[in-house]
N, C-alpha and C positions, 0 to 999 in steps of 0.2 A: 564567542558572542552567542547569546541565547535568543530564541524566538518565542514570544508569548502571544497567543491568540485568545481573545476573550469575547464571548457572545457575538461572534461574527455572523452577520445576516446579509442576504441579498434577495431583494424582491424585485421582480420585473413587472412593470406596469406598461400597458400599451395606451398611449393617449387616444382619447375618444372611443376606446374599445369598451364593449359591454362585458367582456370577459373578466372574471375575477383575477386579481394580481397573482402571479406565480412566485411562490417562495422557494427559490432554488437551494438556499442555505439557511438553516433555521436555528441560529444561535449556537454555533459550535465553539468549543474552547479546548485548547491543548497547549503544551509547552514542548520545546525541543532544546535540550542543553548542548553546549559545545561538546563535540566528539560523539554525538548520538545520532543514530539513524531512526527516524520515526516514520512508520508506514501508515498511510491512510488508504484503507481498502473498502470497496463497496461495489455494488452492481452498477451497470450503465445508468446514468441519470441521477446518481445518488448525491452529486454535488462536489465530487473530487476536483475536477478540472476548474469549476467555478471558484473553488476555494484557492487553488494555486494561482489563478489569474488575479484574484483580489490581493493575495500576498505579494505578487509580482508588480502590482500597480497597474495592471491592464484593465481591471474592472474596479469601479468605485463601490465599496461596500455600502449597503443601506444603513447599517449601524454596526457597532462593535469596535474593538480596538486591536491593532497589530503593533507590537512593540519589539524593537531590536535592542537588547541590552537596556531595557527600560525606556527607550526613546520611542515615542509614538510616531509611526510612519505618516500619520495624517498631519502632524505638526512639524516634523523634522524630516523633510524629504531627502536630505543629504544622507540619511541612513540607508537609502536604497543602494548606495555605492557598495555596501557590504553584502548585497544580495544579488544572486543571479538565478535564472530559471532555464530549464530545458523542457520545452513543450512537446507533447506527443506529435509526431508527424514531421519532425525536423524543421519546424517553422522558425527556428533561430537562424537559418542559413539563407543567404542570397545565392540563388542557383547560378547566376551569370558571373559571379565572382569566383575566383579560385579559393581553395582552402586558406592559403596564406593571406590573400586579400580580405577574406571574411574576418580573419583574426585581427588584422590591422584596423579594419573598419570598426568593429565592435570595441576594440581597445581604445581607439581614438575618440569614439563617440562618448565613452565614459571617462574621458580625461586622461588617459594614459598616453604618454608621448611615443612616437615611433621608435625612439632609441630604447625606451623601456620595453616596448613590445617585442623587439627583434629576438632577444634571447628567449623570452617566455614562449613565443610562437613556435620557434624551432624545437624547443624542448617538448611542448605539448604534442606537436605533430609526430615527433619521434616516439614519445611514450604511447600514443594512441595508434601507432603504426600506420599513419597515413602520409608520412613525409614524402613517399614516392609519388604521390598524386598532388603535391602541394601547389603545382602550377597548372593543373588541369581545371577546366570549368567544373564547378561543383555539381552541375546538372548531369555530368557523366559519371559521377561516383555511384557505387552500389549503395543500397539502403544502409548496410552496416557501416560503411565509411561515412555516410551522411549523418548517421546517428552519433558517431564518434566525433565528427566535426562539430555538431551541435553542442556536444559536451565541452569541446575545446573552446568554443566561443563563449560559453558560460564561465569557464575557468580562467580565461585570459587575464581578467582583472583581479584574480585571486580573492574571490568573495569569501566571507566567513560563513555565509548561509547559502545553501544550494537547494533549489526546488527542482525535483526531477519527476516529470509526468510521463509515465510509461517509458522509461529509458531503454529497456531491452526488448520492447514489443517488435516482433517480426524479425529479430536478429538471428543469425546462425549461432551455433554453440560457442565458437571461438570469440566472436564479437561480443556476445553477451557476457562471457567470462571476463573479457578485458574490462568492460564497464563495471562489473561486480568488483573486480580487483581495485579499480580506481575508487569506487565508493568506500571500500575498506581503508584504502590509503588515506583518503581525504578525511574520513571520520576518526580513525584510530591514531594515525600518525601525525595528521595536520590539525586535529582538534576542531574540525568544522562541523557545523550542524546541518543535517540533511533531512529534508522532507521528501518522501517517496510515495507516489501514487501508482498503483499497478493492479492488474487483475491476476498476476502471476504469483500464486501462493507460495510456490517453491522459492521464488526470489525473496519474498518477505521472510520466510522461515530461515533462509540462509544469511541474510544481511541485517535484518531489523532488530533493534534493541526493544522497541515497543511498537504497538500497532493500535490504531483506532478503527473500528468498523463503523462506516457511515452508511446510513439508510435514510432516504427521503430528506436529505439535508441535515440530519442529526447524527451525532456520534452515539451509537446505542450500546457500545461496549469498548473498553480500552484497557490496556495493560501490557506487561511483558509477555513473551511467548509462554512462560511458565504459568503466569497468572491466568491467561486466557484458557490454557488447557485445564487448569484446576477447576474452573467453573463447571465444566461438564464431566471431567474425569471422576469426580466424587459421586456422580449420580448414575453413570453408565456401567453396566456389567454385561459381560458376554458369557453365555452359558452354552456349553457343548453337551449334546445329548446323543447317546449311541442309538442307532436305529431311527425309526420314524416316531414322531410324537405330535399329537394333535391336541393342542391346548384349547380351553374354552374360548369362544369368540370374544367374550368380554375382555379378555386379556389384551387384545389388540388396541382397545380403547384405554383400559386402565393403566397399562404399562408402556404404551406406545411401542410395542414390540413388533419385530418382523423377522421372517426367516431369511437367513443368509445362505448363499451357496456353500455347500460343504462337501466332504467326501461321501462316498456311496453308503458307508455304514454309520453315518452320523448326521445330525442336523445342528446348526448353530443358531442360537437365539441372542438377540441384543435387547436388553431391557433397561428402560429408564425408570429407576426406582429412587425414591427420595432419601432413604436411609437404609443402613445394613439390616435393621430389624425387618424391614419390608422384604428385603432380599431373602432372608431366612424363611419367611412365610411362603414366598413363591417356591423356593426349593423344596420345602416340605410338601406343598401341594403337588409339585411335579413328581415327587417320589411316590406319593399316595396314588397317583394316576398311572404308576408303573414305569415312569421314565428312568432310564439309567443315565445318571449325570456323570459325565467324564471330567469336566473341568469348569471352573468359574474364575473369571479374570476381569480386570479393568483394562480395557484397551487404551493404548496411548493415542490420544487424539492428534491428528495432523491439523494444520491451520485451515485447510479447505473445509474439513468437517466442522470445525468450530465456527467458521464463517457461515456455513449453510444452516447450522443449528441456531445461530444467533439471529439470522434473518427470519427463520421459521418462527422463533419466539416472538420477534417483533411483529410479524404478520398476525400471529394469533392475538397479541395484546392490542393491536390497532384494529382488528377485524370485528 
C-alpha cells in the first residue's frame, strides 16, 4: 500500500485575534511506496510533527490531499484502518494499563477481536522483549520499554503504513537497535511503507531509502541518500597545504572557504567552487603565492552536513 501526499497545508487562525494566521505546513508533497522508508527531517518547528498528525487524522488539513492506494482519506475514512502512528513521547500508551491491556485495548478499538489479538499480542511482546513486564502497569516501565510498547500498539492491527515520530529519541543503544531492526523487517520483509521523522541523522542514513528536508513548512530538498550527497559533492573540494598559508581575504567571500583543524605541518582548506575550471584557477593562484599543495579531494558528505548546507542555502535564498 502506497501513501501519496499532495500540496498539504495547515494554517492556524485564532478567532478574534489580530495576529496574522500561522502557516505551519505550506504545501508539501511526497510519495512513499510499499517497502520503502521515507525520512522527513528538519529543525524544531519545521512542520514535521504537524504533518504526521495530519496523516494520522489527529489534525484536519487546511487543504491538500492524502491518499492510500489512491483512496482519499478525506473521502474514505475506512482507509485509516491500514495506517498506524507512533508519536514522540510514547503518547500511544495508557500508563495505568499493563502492556498486554494496552495491546488489547487498541486492537479492540480498531475492530480486532480479542481472539485475533491474543496471538499477535504475545508475539509482539516477545519480539520487542517486553513480555516479562506484560502484566506490570505501564507507568512503571522504563522509557525504552514504553517506546517499544508504543510501537507494539501501532503494529497490533498489522497496518500497511506506519508513521514514526522520533521512534528512538532518548533510547539506550540496545533499545534503539531493536527498533531499527523492526523497521528493516517491516519495510524489507513485510513490504510496509514507513514515514520516519527524526533529528537523528545517523538513523536516517542507516535506514532511510529517501529523505525530504523540511524547513518552515516546505520541503526544500528531496532524494535518495546518493542524490542528496551528489548535490554538494560535485562542488566541494578539500585542499591540503603543507605549512602555513594565508590566502587573500576576498577568498573567504568568493569561495566560502574556511580553515579546518589539521596537523602541525599542514593546513586544510575546504572550498565551494562551481566547476573544476574554477578549482584549477584557485590551485594555480595558491602555487603562485608559494603554497605547497599536498592533496586535493572531494569529501564524502554525511547527511548532517548536507542538512546544514541545505538549511544555509534556504536561509540565504529567503533572507
